[in-house]
N, C-alpha and C positions, 0 to 999 in steps of 0.2 A: 871671259877668255878669250887668247890669246887669237889677236889676228889673221895668223896662221889656219891655225886650226879652223876656226869659221869660219871661213873661206874653202878649205880641202872637207871638211863636214858638208856647207851648203852642195859643195858642185858634187860630191859622191851623191845626197839626195837628190837633186835631182835630174842627177844619170838613174838611178836608181831606180825614181816616179819612172823616167821616159823608158828606161827600155821592162820596168814591169807595163805599161800601158802598151805598148807592141805588143810584148808575147798575148796580155790579156783579151788583145782582142784582138790580134792576126787570125786565128780559125776562122771571126765571124768574115776575111777577107771585104772589108770596109774599109777603105784608102778612108772615107773624108772619116770617118770619123776616126781611125788611129789616126794618121797624118793631122788631123788637126786638135788630139790632143798636147801633142809631141810638141808639135809647135807654140801650142798655151803655156805647157812644162817649160819649156827655151823663152816664152816673152815674161812668164812672170817671172822665173830665175831675174831672165836681166833686171826687169820691170824694178824691182826688191833688191837685188844684190851686186847691180853692177854687171855690167860686161866680161868683165874676165870667169863672174862664173857662171856662164851666159856660153861665156865660147867654152870653157871647158866642156862642158853640158853638151853643147854644139858635136863637136869633136870627139870624144871619145863616146860614146852613147852610139855610133852607128859601129862602130869595130865591136863591141863589146855584141849589139845586136845581130852583127852579120855571126861570130862565133858562138853565140847559140839558135846559129841557124834563122834565123826571124828574117835578117837578110839575107839574099837566095844568090848573088851574085858579086863578089870580093872586088869584082872591075869600077864597081860603081861603087862602093862604101866611101875614098880618098873625096865622088863628087858630092854626094850626101851632106860628107862633112861640110864641103870648102859653102855649100848652098847655106845647110845651118849656121855657120860661122857668118856670113856674111847676112844674114837676116839679123842675128843676133847683133854682128856689129853695126852697122845700120839704125835698127832698134834704139842702141845707146845711145849713138852720137846724136840723131835729128832730135834726139829729144831732150838730147842737152843740150841742143844747139837753139828749138824752140820754147826751151822755158825761159828767159827772158820776153817773150813776144806772144805766149798763148796760156793763161794763166791758167787755165785747165787743165791739170791731170788728164784729164783723159779723155778729151779732147787730144793734147799730144801726144799720149801715146798712140789715140786710133791712127793719128796719123803718120806715126811713127810705123811705125808698122803695117800702114799700107805698102807708103816706101817698099820698106822693107821686103815684107813680099814680093812684090817686082823683083826686085832685084833676085832673091833667094827662084827665084821662076827662072828670069832670065839663066842666070849660073844654072842651073841643073840642067835646063833646055840646053843649052846650048852645049856643056860638057857630057851628060849621056845622050841625049836625043838626041843632037849634029852629032858628039865626035866618037864617041864610048861605045854607044847599041851598034851605028852601023861596022866601025873599023873591028869590033874583039864580040862580036857576041852573032847567032845566027837568026835569019829571020825572023823568030817566033819569037823573041826571045825581045828582037827592037819591040815588034808589035806592044808587045808588056810595057817596054820602058817607056814608051812614045806617051799615054795612056796616062803612067806611074809618075812622068814628070814630066805632061805636059803641063795644062790649066789648071788639071787638080793639085798640082805643087803649089797653084795660085789661090786657089781655091780655101788649100785646111793653113798656109798662113796665113792670111787674112781673115781666118774662122775664132783658129787660135787664141790669134794676134786680139782681135774685137775682145773676146773673151777677157786673156788676160788685164787689157784694157778696162772693162765691167770692173772685174773681182777684184785687182789689184789695190784700192784703196782699202778693201775692209780686210786683206789679206798683210796688207802691209800695218796698219792699226794695230791686229793681232801677234806682231811682232814689235810692237813697240809698249804694250801691255809687257813683255818682258821683262 
């Protein structure tokens, strides 16, 4: 199969999985579940197919989620995309940098996603909680943003990333058998 077609197909599949995960879990109002699933898909996509596929899913999925009514505030959607993108880039970069020093891929990926989770948290916290919410949103919305884009982002990024790190060798083998 053509390399570009593979990239488009994998990116579209990752975006679709993220949107479906959000759509199915949104009514439960359990951000820990929804966020962990989104970060699992972002991390796993990055580990299996590389940073560019993960980046496409990271950036496009928040906008599609907004269009479907999953993300309520358009003002925060670009900041969500930025946090997701940082998560993917740091995961891919550190995993690559650590590959010569840490032979165990699971350990390497866990270290990478843990660092990426911190960066994602910092970016989204600063952009959304400290800048966008106080500047543009009413107090009630600010309180919601503070909870949703505070430490919860760190937890969901770590949970999803660690699960992706654990299952990626199994999923990778399934793709190699094709």
